[in-house]
Structure formats: C-alpha cells, structure tokens
C-alpha positions as CSV (number, residue, x, y, z in Angstrom):
1,X,-12.4,-5.2,-25.3
2,X,-9.9,-2.4,-24.8
3,X,-12.7,0.2,-24.4
4,X,-14.2,-2.0,-21.6
5,X,-10.8,-2.1,-19.9
6,X,-10.4,1.6,-20.2
7,X,-13.7,2.2,-18.4
8,X,-12.6,-0.1,-15.6
9,X,-9.3,1.6,-15.4
10,X,-10.9,5.1,-15.1
11,X,-13.6,4.0,-12.6
12,X,-11.7,1.5,-10.5
13,X,-7.9,1.8,-10.8
14,X,-7.4,5.5,-11.2
15,X,-9.5,6.5,-8.2
16,X,-6.6,5.2,-6.1
17,X,-4.5,8.1,-7.2
18,X,-5.5,9.8,-4.0
19,X,-3.8,7.0,-2.1
20,X,-0.5,8.8,-2.1
21,X,-1.6,12.2,-0.8
22,X,-4.7,11.5,1.2
23,X,-5.9,9.1,3.8
24,X,-9.3,8.4,5.1
25,X,-9.9,9.0,8.8
26,X,-12.1,6.0,9.5
27,X,-11.7,6.0,13.2
28,X,-10.6,9.6,13.8
29,X,-12.9,11.9,15.7
30,X,-11.0,14.9,14.6
31,X,-13.3,17.2,12.7
32,X,-10.4,19.0,11.1
33,X,-9.3,15.7,9.6
34,X,-12.8,15.1,8.2
35,X,-12.7,18.5,6.5
36,X,-9.1,18.1,5.3
37,X,-9.9,14.7,3.9
38,X,-11.7,16.4,0.9
39,X,-8.7,18.6,0.0
40,X,-5.6,16.6,0.8
41,X,-5.2,15.4,-2.8
42,X,-4.3,18.9,-3.9
43,X,-2.7,20.2,-0.7
44,X,-1.0,17.2,0.7
45,X,-1.7,18.5,4.1
46,X,-2.0,16.4,7.3
47,X,-3.8,16.7,10.6
48,X,-1.9,18.7,13.2
49,X,-4.2,17.5,15.9
50,X,-3.2,13.9,15.3
51,X,0.5,14.5,14.9
52,X,0.5,13.7,11.2
53,X,3.7,14.2,9.3
54,X,4.6,17.5,7.6
55,X,6.9,15.6,5.2
56,X,6.7,16.2,1.5
57,X,4.0,13.9,0.0
58,X,5.3,11.5,-2.8
59,X,3.6,11.8,-6.2
60,X,1.5,8.9,-7.3
61,X,3.5,5.9,-8.4
62,X,1.9,3.5,-10.9
63,X,2.5,-0.2,-10.1
64,X,1.0,-1.8,-13.2
65,X,3.7,-4.5,-13.3
66,X,5.4,-5.6,-10.1
67,X,8.5,-7.7,-10.8
68,X,10.4,-9.7,-8.2
69,X,14.2,-10.2,-8.3
70,X,16.0,-12.4,-5.8
71,X,18.1,-10.2,-3.5
72,X,20.9,-12.8,-3.5
73,X,21.4,-12.6,-7.2
74,X,23.5,-9.5,-8.0
75,X,23.6,-10.2,-11.7
76,X,19.8,-10.1,-12.0
77,X,19.5,-7.1,-9.7
78,X,21.8,-5.1,-12.0
79,X,19.4,-5.8,-14.9
80,X,16.8,-3.6,-13.2
81,X,18.5,-0.6,-14.8
82,X,17.5,-1.7,-18.2
83,X,14.0,-3.1,-17.5
84,X,11.2,-0.7,-18.3
85,X,9.1,-1.9,-15.4
86,X,7.0,0.3,-13.0
87,X,8.0,-1.6,-9.9
88,X,11.1,-3.6,-9.2
89,X,11.1,-5.6,-6.0
90,X,14.4,-6.7,-4.6
91,X,13.4,-9.8,-2.6
92,X,14.5,-11.1,0.8
93,X,11.7,-13.5,1.1
94,X,10.3,-16.3,-1.1
95,X,12.8,-15.8,-3.9
96,X,15.8,-16.4,-1.6
97,X,16.9,-19.7,-0.2
98,X,17.1,-20.0,3.6
99,X,20.9,-20.3,3.6
100,X,21.2,-17.1,1.6
101,X,19.1,-14.7,3.6
102,X,22.0,-12.8,5.1
103,X,23.7,-12.5,1.7
104,X,20.4,-11.2,0.2
105,X,19.9,-8.3,2.7
106,X,23.6,-7.3,2.4
107,X,23.5,-7.4,-1.4
108,X,20.3,-5.3,-1.5
109,X,21.8,-2.7,0.8
110,X,24.7,-2.4,-1.5
111,X,22.6,-2.3,-4.6
112,X,20.4,0.6,-3.2
113,X,23.5,2.7,-3.2
114,X,24.9,1.4,-6.5
115,X,22.0,1.0,-9.0
116,X,20.4,3.7,-11.0
117,X,16.7,2.9,-10.8
118,X,15.6,5.7,-13.1
119,X,11.9,5.9,-13.2
120,X,11.4,2.4,-11.8
121,X,10.1,2.3,-8.3
122,X,12.8,1.0,-5.9
123,X,11.2,-1.6,-3.6
124,X,12.4,-4.1,-1.1
125,X,10.4,-7.1,0.2
126,X,11.5,-8.2,3.6
127,X,10.7,-11.4,5.4
128,X,7.4,-11.7,7.3
129,X,7.0,-10.8,11.0
130,X,6.3,-14.5,11.8
131,X,9.7,-15.5,10.2
132,X,11.7,-13.8,12.9
133,X,13.9,-12.3,10.1
134,X,12.2,-9.0,9.5
135,X,13.9,-6.9,12.2
136,X,17.4,-7.8,11.0
137,X,16.3,-7.3,7.3
138,X,15.2,-3.8,8.1
139,X,18.2,-3.0,10.3
140,X,20.6,-3.9,7.6
141,X,18.8,-2.7,4.5
142,X,17.8,0.7,6.0
143,X,21.4,1.5,6.6
144,X,21.8,2.3,2.9
145,X,22.4,5.9,2.1
146,X,19.6,5.6,-0.6
147,X,16.5,4.2,1.1
148,X,14.0,2.2,-0.9
149,X,10.8,4.1,-1.9
150,X,8.6,1.3,-0.8
151,X,8.9,-1.7,1.6
152,X,6.7,-4.7,1.0
153,X,5.6,-6.8,4.0
154,X,4.6,-10.4,3.2
155,X,2.1,-12.7,5.0
156,X,0.3,-10.1,7.2
157,X,-2.3,-12.2,9.1
158,X,-3.5,-10.0,11.9
159,X,-3.6,-6.5,13.3
160,X,-1.0,-7.1,16.0
161,X,1.7,-7.5,13.2
162,X,1.2,-3.9,12.2
163,X,2.5,-2.8,15.6
164,X,5.6,-5.0,15.2
165,X,6.2,-3.7,11.7
166,X,6.0,-0.1,13.0
167,X,8.4,-0.8,15.8
168,X,11.0,-2.4,13.6
169,X,10.9,0.4,11.0
170,X,11.0,3.1,13.6
171,X,14.0,1.4,15.3
172,X,15.9,1.1,11.9
173,X,15.2,4.7,11.0
174,X,15.5,6.4,14.3
175,X,18.6,8.5,13.3
176,X,17.5,9.2,9.8
177,X,15.9,12.3,8.3
178,X,13.4,11.3,5.6
179,X,12.6,13.5,2.5
180,X,9.2,11.9,2.4
181,X,7.4,8.9,4.0
182,X,8.3,5.4,2.9
183,X,5.4,3.5,1.3
184,X,4.3,0.2,2.8
185,X,2.6,-2.5,0.7
186,X,1.0,-5.4,2.6
187,X,0.5,-8.9,1.4
188,X,-2.5,-11.1,2.0
189,X,-1.5,-14.7,1.6
190,X,-3.8,-16.8,3.9
191,X,-7.4,-17.3,4.8
192,X,-6.7,-15.7,8.2
193,X,-5.2,-12.7,6.5
194,X,-8.2,-12.3,4.2
195,X,-10.6,-12.5,7.1
196,X,-8.7,-9.9,9.1
197,X,-7.9,-7.6,6.1
198,X,-10.5,-4.9,7.0
199,X,-9.1,-4.5,10.5
200,X,-5.5,-4.7,9.2
201,X,-6.3,-1.8,6.7
202,X,-8.1,0.2,9.4
203,X,-5.1,0.0,11.7
204,X,-2.6,0.6,9.0
205,X,-4.2,3.7,7.7
206,X,-4.8,5.0,11.2
207,X,-1.1,4.7,12.0
208,X,-0.2,6.2,8.6
209,X,-2.0,9.4,9.6
210,X,0.0,9.6,12.8
211,X,3.3,8.4,11.5
212,X,6.3,10.5,10.3
213,X,7.8,7.5,8.6
214,X,5.4,5.5,6.5
215,X,2.1,5.4,4.6
216,X,0.3,2.1,3.9
217,X,-0.8,2.6,0.3
218,X,-1.1,-0.8,-1.4
219,X,-2.1,-4.4,-1.0
220,X,-0.9,-7.5,-2.9
221,X,-2.8,-10.8,-3.2
222,X,-0.5,-13.8,-2.8
223,X,-2.5,-16.4,-4.6
224,X,-0.1,-19.4,-4.4
225,X,0.4,-19.2,-0.7
226,X,-3.4,-18.6,-0.3
227,X,-4.2,-21.7,-2.3
228,X,-1.8,-23.7,-0.2
229,X,-3.3,-22.4,2.9
230,X,-6.9,-23.3,2.0
231,X,-5.9,-26.6,0.2
232,X,-7.0,-25.4,-3.3
233,X,-5.4,-26.6,-6.5
234,X,-3.9,-23.7,-8.5
235,X,-5.3,-23.3,-12.0
236,X,-4.5,-21.1,-14.9
237,X,-8.1,-19.6,-15.0
238,X,-8.0,-18.9,-11.2
239,X,-11.6,-19.9,-10.4
240,X,-10.4,-21.3,-7.0
241,X,-9.5,-17.8,-5.9
242,X,-12.3,-15.8,-7.5
243,X,-14.1,-15.1,-4.2
244,X,-10.8,-14.2,-2.4
245,X,-9.8,-11.8,-5.2
246,X,-13.3,-10.1,-5.2
247,X,-13.2,-9.6,-1.4
248,X,-9.6,-8.5,-1.6
249,X,-10.1,-5.8,-4.2
250,X,-13.3,-4.6,-2.5
251,X,-11.5,-4.0,0.8
252,X,-8.6,-2.4,-1.0
253,X,-10.8,0.1,-2.8
254,X,-12.8,0.8,0.4
255,X,-9.5,2.1,1.9
256,X,-8.4,3.7,-1.4
257,X,-5.3,1.4,-1.6
258,X,-3.7,0.1,-4.7
259,X,-4.7,-3.6,-5.3
260,X,-2.0,-5.8,-7.0
261,X,-3.3,-9.0,-8.5
262,X,-1.9,-12.5,-8.5
263,X,1.0,-13.9,-10.5
264,X,0.2,-15.7,-13.8
265,X,1.8,-19.1,-13.2
266,X,2.6,-20.0,-16.8
267,X,4.9,-17.2,-17.9
268,X,5.3,-18.6,-21.4
269,X,1.6,-18.4,-22.2
270,X,1.4,-14.8,-23.1
271,X,-2.1,-14.9,-24.5
272,X,-3.5,-16.3,-21.2
273,X,-1.5,-13.7,-19.4
274,X,-3.1,-11.0,-21.4
275,X,-6.6,-12.4,-20.8
276,X,-5.9,-12.7,-17.0
277,X,-4.5,-9.1,-16.9
278,X,-7.6,-7.7,-18.7
279,X,-9.8,-9.7,-16.3
280,X,-7.9,-8.2,-13.3
281,X,-8.3,-4.7,-14.7
282,X,-12.0,-5.3,-15.2
283,X,-12.3,-6.4,-11.5
284,X,-10.7,-3.2,-10.3
285,X,-7.1,-4.3,-9.7
286,X,-4.5,-1.6,-10.3
287,X,-1.6,-3.8,-11.3
288,X,-0.3,-7.4,-11.4
289,X,2.7,-9.3,-10.1
290,X,5.1,-10.7,-12.8
291,X,7.9,-13.2,-12.5
292,X,9.6,-12.8,-15.9
293,X,10.6,-9.7,-17.9
294,X,8.7,-10.9,-20.9
295,X,5.5,-10.4,-19.0
296,X,6.1,-6.7,-18.3
297,X,4.9,-5.0,-21.5
298,X,1.7,-7.2,-21.7
299,X,0.7,-6.5,-18.1
300,X,1.5,-2.7,-18.2
301,X,-0.5,-2.3,-21.4
302,X,-3.5,-4.0,-19.8
303,X,-3.5,-1.6,-16.9
304,X,-3.0,1.6,-18.9
305,X,-5.7,3.8,-20.5
306,X,-5.6,3.9,-24.3
307,X,-4.8,7.0,-26.3
308,X,-8.5,7.1,-27.4
309,X,-9.6,7.1,-23.7
310,X,-7.1,9.8,-22.9
311,X,-8.4,12.0,-25.7
312,X,-12.0,11.4,-24.4
313,X,-10.9,12.5,-20.9
314,X,-9.2,15.6,-22.1
315,X,-12.1,16.6,-24.3
316,X,-14.6,16.1,-21.5
317,X,-12.6,18.2,-19.0
318,X,-12.3,21.0,-21.6
319,X,-16.0,20.8,-22.3
320,X,-16.8,21.0,-18.6
321,X,-14.6,24.0,-18.1
322,X,-16.2,25.8,-21.1
323,X,-19.7,25.1,-19.7
324,X,-18.7,26.3,-16.3
325,X,-17.6,29.6,-17.8
326,X,-20.8,30.0,-19.7
327,X,-22.9,29.5,-16.6
328,X,-24.9,26.6,-18.0
329,X,-25.7,23.5,-16.0
330,X,-25.8,19.9,-17.2
331,X,-24.5,19.2,-20.7
332,X,-23.9,16.4,-23.1
333,X,-20.5,15.3,-24.4
334,X,-20.2,12.8,-27.3
335,X,-23.9,11.8,-26.8
336,X,-23.7,11.3,-23.1
337,X,-25.1,13.4,-20.2
338,X,-22.2,14.5,-18.1
339,X,-22.2,14.4,-14.3
340,X,-19.6,14.8,-11.6
341,X,-18.7,11.1,-11.4
342,X,-17.8,11.1,-15.1
343,X,-15.8,14.3,-14.7
344,X,-13.8,12.7,-11.8
345,X,-13.2,9.6,-14.0
346,X,-11.8,11.9,-16.7
347,X,-9.5,13.7,-14.3
348,X,-8.3,10.4,-12.9
349,X,-7.5,9.1,-16.4
350,X,-5.4,12.1,-17.1
351,X,-3.6,11.9,-13.8
352,X,-2.9,8.2,-14.3
353,X,-1.7,8.9,-17.9
354,X,0.6,11.7,-16.7
355,X,2.1,9.4,-14.0
356,X,2.7,6.6,-16.5
357,X,4.3,9.1,-18.9
358,X,6.6,10.3,-16.1
359,X,8.0,6.8,-15.6
360,X,8.7,6.2,-19.3
C-alpha cells in the first residue's frame, strides 16, 4: 500500500512543486512568458512585459497537514509553537463565534508578532467576501509587523470575488514593502464554487502574474459546507463527495495548484483517518485538513514519500546523469526502461523530501 501511495505522491503531488516559482500563462499572449514558463522553476523570473513582480520567490512549502486554530483562543494559538505541523491556520471564520470576530482578528494580529512559528507555515484564514467582514479582517491583521506567509480565502463562489480580494489586500498593504509575495489559498465550498472553479483559477493565476503582492498557489475543498449546499448527508467514507473531489483535484492540477483534501469528521477514528488520507494521496491531493493535533502525524506520513522511494529517486537521477556523460540513450534502472517522465518524478520526489526535511 505504501509503495502505491509513493507512486501517487511522485506523479501527482510533487509535480505541484513548481506552483511556488512558476505560473502558467493560460490567457497571456506574451511570447516571452510562454518561453519563460519552462524555466521559472529554476530562475524564479517573471514577465517584465506584464508587470510581474521582481520580488524574491518563496521556496516550496509543503502543506501535508493543515490545522485550524480559532483566532479567539489565545491559549490554543500559543500551542502552535510546539506542534510539528506543516501548516497552522489562525482562523477568523468558521472556528470563531459571530460575537468574537473582532477579538479574533485583534488576537491574531498580536500573535503574528509574538509567536515563534519555527518551520510551521504561518497562515490566517479571513472571513469570506460575502460575509462583509473580510476587508476589516485584512485591515487589522495586516498591520502586524510580521505578516502571515499565506492568507486563506473561504467560500469563493465566482470570478468577481477575486477582484474584491485583490482590492482589499492591496489597500491593507499599500504602505508595506514585502520581502516576497503572500500566498493565497482559495476554498471551494459550494456547488456554484465548484462549477466556477476553472474560471476562478484562470483569473487568480492571471492576476498572480501581474501582482506584486500575492500568488494563488493552492485550493482547499470544504466538504462539510459543500454537502450542506447540495443537501447531501456527510459520511465517513465520503462517497457523496467523490465526484466533487475528483473534479476539484483535476482542476487544481491543471493549474499546478496544491490541492488540500477534506476534513475527516471522526477525529478519534485514526484507522479510518489513515485510510482516507491514503485514498486522498492516491487521488492526487497534496495534503489534508485536520481538526485535532492527534491527526497530524498520521496525515503527514500519508502525504510523504517513504525512505525507500527517496532512495529509488536518488539512484535513478544518478544513473541518468552517468548515462548522459557516457553519451548513451535510453537505459534501464531496476528493471524498468527510464524516460523523461520518470526522471521528472524522481526529481520531484527529492525536492518534496528536501522541503519536508527543511520543516522538521
């Protein structure tokens, strides 16, 4: 089972490593962009003709486990410092009662300047555009001296919301100098959002190329809200959202975005969590949402390449380099004919393993 997961990780998850340093130019008519597109992974360059940012490109950040912490609960927020989780999300949205929204955004702003996040990605989830609270969330939170690495945007339903998101972020950061772009991760939580996801991604990645402020580099599937929207009954096995998850991950991969899978609703059932995590990795998801610290190690293991697979990748790359020096063409490695897709998989596995090692 682990070998099967490793193959899926190398073929599906790790190919998203280019997300953080390259963007497709799906609508761009700039020939320079189409050429640069092939080389941006190594150079981090942008397109001067489209006004793309010259800011330093962030390294790839794994998001195998994505943990939510209510922004109104300072005690729980302080525990982030001892949790070995890839991605800690300080939440202004669903995890916070309506009468504590102001407290949450103020507390998060203070925690950004207080906590030592170490190798954990520092993330804030604001309220949705439709809530009427996002603008104030961003205005307060982005006054912190230490900005979040990533902002998560819930309940994105249509393309027009991308313009509002951009406007609010630009206004909040108008007097700031950024060391690198902030990452944006968008949530799909409704039938309308799923139907419009392709157009949302197209617009988001187009604006990312032109923006000096942000890059859209991930998507999250909000299964509970999605089920409520379509009138489906939530189950442990998740058959009611199979189609939605398949469509979601396909669109995410078409745009080379990280794809974060649904929450496992019974956090005490760790065996079921393990099975669902493995299933998600097999489908091509790059990580999974978690709601309890006990879920972190199980989920992060499921979305990591094994030591055996890392050794395979290192050996394949070395064999390829040796054959290149000798001038020979195709060759076999461990009984398999090697072609360029397999070489790319091997390189992706190593890059993912190095990124995971960097956050430990």
